[in-house]
C-alpha positions, 0 to 999 in steps of 0.5 A: 348444627340443626342440619341433618346432613352434617349430623349424619356425616359426623355420626359416620365419622365418629363410628369409623373412628370408634371401629378403628380404635376397637381393632387397634385395641384388640390387637394391642391387648390380644396380640397375634394368634398362637398359630403365628408362633408355631413352626411350619415347614420344619426341615432337617438338611445337611446331615453329616456324621457330627452335624445337621441343619434344622430350618423352619418358618413362623408367621411372626418374628420369633426367637426359638430354641431347639431342644434335642436328645437321643430319646424322645422323652429326654431332650436334654441338649439346647441350641438357641437362635441368635436373633429373631426372625420369620425364617429360622436356621440352627446348626446342631453340632457335636453330634455322634455318628450313626445316632438317631436324635429327637427334637422339638422347637420351643418358642417362649414357654411353648414347645412345638413338635410334630403332632405330639411326637418329636421330629427325628433325624439320624446322623451319617455313620462314621466313615471307615478308614481308607488306606491311602493309595500308593503312588508309583514313581513318575516314569519318563514319557517313553516308558509310560504304559497305556492305562486300561482305558487306552487299551479299551477296544470299541466294538464295531457291532460284529461281535457280542450280540449274536441273537436275531430275535428282537425279544431275545435281544431285548432280554440280553440288553446289557449282557452282550446286546445293546439298544442299538442291536434292538433298534436295528432288529425292530427296524428290520421288522417294521416296513418302511412306506 
């Protein structure tokens, strides 16, 4: 064991093993970083009059709870996730129409919000009641009247736009003049080589 090469190799191997032990010990004691638990990319989607979907991502597997309410200081309703994961989706239901809600995400004992202010969304308004349309009895094919679409007359370009100045045609686009009229006018002014 007096060989200097063997002593040097053994010292390197022991050093590497101590380094690996320290790294493993550090993560065992301190775990992951707090930033890995923080919700990122918080999105509210599928906004309806009585429900919304909240989604976010985390750096590690977590199980969050959405705390929400109608004022930023009273988040009295809770929607917990069923399982742990890095991608999170919670549907908030039984909401009131046309109401602004505020929410934060709790992971463990830590509340996360939008930089000190709860995230917010507003549900859609209650739809006004629409009277059901009256359906006329079906007529025989010989009694059928043409629909307004069948009576539509397609313009052949001779009526409608009476302007000859390209600037005036452009000003009346959609009001008697079409883009086709404008391009015809421009083509007349542009000499062809």
